[in-house]
N, C-alpha and C positions, 0 to 999 in steps of 0.2 A: 752149897745145898744144891743138889741135882732134885728140879719135883717133876716124877713121872704125869705130865700133865692127861697125859689119855687116862689114865687110873682114876685123876682127879673130877676129869669131865663127867666117867663115869658112875662115881661118886655121888655127885653132885646131881646127876639126871636121875636117880632112881631116887635120892630123897625128894626130889620135887615132885618125879608122878605123885608121891603120897600125897601132897598135898594139893594134890588137882582139884579135886574134889569142893576146897575153899574156894576157888575162882572158879569151878565152870559156870557156865550158863546158867539162869535161873529159867527153867521156864516156865515156870506160872506166871511172871514177871514182865517176861521179854527183856531183860537184861543183859548185855553183853559183856563178857570181858575182854578190855580191849589192851592191847601191849600197842604203846605211844612211841616210843623213843629205844631205838635197838640198831645197835651196828654190825654190819659184815665185813667180809676182809676187803674189801671195797676201800672202806672208810684209813685211812692212816693209822690208825689205832685198831681198826677193830681184828679181830683172827680169822673168823669162822663163814665158810659160805653159807650160803641163803638155806641151801639142804639140811643142816645143822640147826639151821632155826630156826625153818618151817617146825621140821622134827620136835625139835624143843615146845614152842607153842603148843604145837596138836597136845604133848603127851603131859603137859601141865595142865590141859581145858581149856584154853585162851579158846574165843572167836573169831579176835581180827588181832591182824597185826600191820604194823608200820614200817618198815624197813627207813630206818634215817643215817644217813650216811653223810660222810661230810660231803658237803659240796658236790655230791655225785649222785645222779637216779640212776643211772645203770641195773645197779642190782634192786633196788626197789620195784623199781617197774617188773623187772622178771620176777621178784617174789609175791608179787601183785596180783601177775599172770601166773602161776604154779599156784596160789594158795588153797586153791578151792579143792587140787588133788588132796591136801591134808585136810578139809574141813572146815578150811577157815575162808574167812573175807581178807583180802590182801588189799591196803590202804598205800597209793605210791606216794611216798614223802621224800623230803630230804631235811639235813641238818642244817641251816646256811651260815656261813659264815659273813655278816654285816659288816660295816665301818665300827659298830655298835656292840658287838657278839652276836654271837648264837641265837635263829630265830628258827623253828622248824616251820616247815609249809609242808598241807598235807592234802591231797586232789590234784598233785600236780602231774602234768602229762610231759612236763620237760624242764631241764636243769635251771633254776635260777640263780645268775653270776652269783660267784661270792665279790665282796669287794666296795659295793655298795651301801648309801646311808640307808640307816635304819628305817625312811620311809618309804623308800623307793623300795628297799627289800620286800613290806609289805603291800607296797603298789604291787610289785612283778607274783607275788602270789596273787594277791584279790584278782589280779588279770587275767588267769587262770584260771576264775573261779575256787580258787583253793581258798586252805583255812589257816592266816598265821597263829600260831604260839609260840609264846616266849616260855624256851625252857630256865632252869633254875638262873633267873635273871637278877638276885641278888649274890650268888655264888663268883665273884668275882673276878677268882681264882682260877676261874674255869671258862671265861668268857661270856661269863655273863652281861647283861647290857647294861643294867644300874650303875657300872664304872662312869657308863657314856652318854645318857640319855637321864631326862627329868621323868617325877613319876607322873606327870600328865601323859609323856609319850611312850610310856610306858601301857597306857590304859588304852593305846591306838592299836593294840593287838588284842583277835578274837577270843583267848581265854591265854590261862598264865598256866602253867605247869609249876605245881603247888609243893608235889611232894616228887623227888629224884633219890630213886636209891643211893645212888653213890656220896653218902655225907659223912660227916664227921659228926658234926654235934645236931646239929640238925636245925641251926637257928637259921640259917635261908630259906628253910624251909618254910619253916613257922614264918618267917617275914613274906613270903611273897601268898602266904593262906592270907595273913591278915592283909595284904594289900589286896589280892582279889576277893576278899568277904567287903571290903572297905568299898572297895568301886562296883559291886556288882558284877562282878565277872567272870567268867566260867573256867570251873577249875579242873585240871588235869595230872596222871601222874603218870611217872614213864622208869622202865629197869633203868636206863640210859645203856643199857647190857654192851660190848664191847670181848663177850667172848658169850656162845648158845646157852652155856648153862645157867646163866644171869638172866635171860629170856623169862620173863613174868612175874618177877623179884616185885614190880610193883605195877599194879593194873589200874585204868581206868575204869570205871562200870559207866555203862553209858544207853538210856531208858532210850532205844533207836527204836523208832518203827518196824524197821525189819532189816534184816541179816544183808544190808550192800551200803558200800564207802560212804555213797549219800546220805543214806537215813544215818549213819553216822556220825558223820563232817555234821548235818545237819542237828540231830541230835545236843551234841556239843557244845556249837554255835547255841544256842538257844538254852545250855548251861544246866542243862539235865543229864547230870555228871554227879558221879561220888567218888572217891578214890582210896584206894588202900596199899600198902604197901610193907614192907621191911630194909634193912639196911642192909647194900651189899655188904657182906662180911669185909675184912679188912686186909686182910689176908690177897682178897681176890682182887679187892680193889687196887692194893697195891702192886699183883702182877699182872692187872688190864695195863698201869699205867707203864709200869717196864717194859713190857709189851711192845706197847705203841714208842715208846722211846726207839726201843730195839727196831722196830720198823721201818721208820723215820729214818736212822741211822743206814739201815742196810738198803732202802730204798735210793736216799741220797749217793752213796756209791754206787750204785746200778749206776745212774743218771748221768754218772760221769763219764759211764764208756759207751752210753747211746750217741 
């Protein structure tokens, strides 16, 4: 079956614009709608350039966005620099592959190396004054850390991603939420978007003192958040996964000739 990806992207962007009012900033309270988990083409399994990601974030009414590529930070730094042109706060970030699994680092200035221990990865993030959020911790098939660390070690993170849009039954999300509540840990949500039209599928509502990176991260650390979102459609999740596999194969083949 041949899928016209351009038509699909246009269809989804149109639909998402109609939902913009649902997540647009509440002017009365100062609560911001923030996307904390999105991948660009710099990720091995991402598809789109930062321009499309920023355009989508603006179109659906987000206030801030963090591009969180796998073990890469260059696109995120560029997105953070260009975000203001789209009316957004850009948060420099990345998704780091620790030995235990994935860890999101926010407020970074340079890349944290992959392959470090869980504790060392957290320390590297904190050494830059950053915020460490543990994404999809109970989704072990997607590099969730709980396959390799204890529940006490999980609490070393600054916050827990309790809603990830790329879900099947939602069980892992519910586990994460129960755990965060039991430990009184801040909660976040993320679309885990690997294609631009899924940006904003899940957002973290942040009660920040002002529209700035520092204020947003301080509010998250203080637990002034709520989460909202919905499941990434299965056909989109399948397309994202299939696209990631094909890009990994292509990159591996190209690497043989370099």
